[in-house]
C-alpha positions as CSV (number, residue, x, y, z in Angstrom):
1,X,94.1,27.8,106.2
2,X,93.1,28.9,102.7
3,X,89.2,28.9,102.5
4,X,89.5,28.6,98.7
5,X,91.2,25.2,99.0
6,X,87.8,23.6,99.6
7,X,86.1,25.1,96.5
8,X,85.7,23.3,93.2
9,X,88.3,24.3,90.6
10,X,85.7,25.9,88.4
11,X,84.7,28.4,91.1
12,X,88.3,29.6,91.6
13,X,87.8,32.1,88.7
14,X,85.2,33.9,90.8
15,X,87.4,34.5,93.8
16,X,88.9,37.7,92.3
17,X,85.6,39.3,91.2
18,X,85.1,42.5,93.1
19,X,82.0,42.9,95.2
20,X,80.6,46.0,96.9
21,X,80.6,45.9,100.7
22,X,78.4,48.5,102.6
23,X,77.6,49.0,106.2
24,X,74.3,50.4,107.4
25,X,74.6,52.5,110.5
26,X,70.9,53.3,110.7
27,X,68.1,55.1,108.9
28,X,65.4,57.7,109.5
29,X,62.5,59.3,107.8
30,X,61.8,63.0,107.6
31,X,59.6,65.2,105.6
32,X,61.1,66.7,102.4
33,X,60.6,70.1,104.0
34,X,63.2,69.2,106.7
35,X,65.5,67.6,104.2
36,X,65.6,70.9,102.2
37,X,66.6,72.7,105.4
38,X,69.6,70.6,106.1
39,X,72.9,72.5,106.1
40,X,76.5,71.9,107.0
41,X,76.6,71.2,110.7
42,X,73.1,69.7,110.9
43,X,72.8,66.4,112.8
44,X,70.4,63.8,111.4
45,X,69.4,61.4,114.2
46,X,69.3,57.7,113.1
47,X,67.0,55.0,114.4
48,X,69.7,52.9,116.1
49,X,71.2,53.3,119.5
50,X,75.0,54.0,119.4
51,X,76.0,50.6,120.7
52,X,73.6,48.6,118.5
53,X,75.4,46.2,116.0
54,X,75.5,47.5,112.4
55,X,74.6,45.4,109.4
56,X,77.2,44.5,106.8
57,X,76.0,43.9,103.2
58,X,77.8,42.3,100.2
59,X,76.1,43.4,97.0
60,X,73.0,44.5,98.9
61,X,72.7,41.1,100.7
62,X,73.1,41.2,104.5
63,X,75.7,38.7,105.5
64,X,77.0,39.8,108.9
65,X,76.7,42.2,111.9
66,X,79.4,44.0,113.7
67,X,80.7,46.8,115.9
68,X,82.0,50.1,114.5
69,X,85.6,50.6,115.3
70,X,88.1,53.4,114.5
71,X,91.5,52.3,113.0
72,X,93.9,55.2,112.9
73,X,91.6,57.9,111.2
74,X,89.2,55.6,109.4
75,X,86.1,53.7,110.4
76,X,86.0,49.9,110.3
77,X,83.7,47.1,111.3
78,X,84.6,44.3,113.8
79,X,82.6,41.3,112.7
80,X,80.7,39.9,115.6
81,X,78.2,37.6,113.9
82,X,78.0,35.9,110.5
83,X,74.4,35.4,109.4
84,X,73.1,32.2,107.9
85,X,71.0,32.0,104.7
86,X,68.2,34.5,104.7
87,X,64.8,33.7,103.2
88,X,64.0,35.8,100.1
């Protein structure tokens, strides 16, 4: 089923507009002193546990959560939850 079939005709022009999709694996804070000492091979520990769902953003707006998967030699996201409207 084509999801665009339910859209008004004047919105059809927007369907080919590229959007930026990003995935947030986690974050951390560290003093600048530690950042300056990072080198190849250093490991930066993030604030999420390995099996915690990751957040998927479209143009900086969180729209879904999912699981990290590996497809051939690339990372991907298996969508597990589509989020509803978020308060601003």
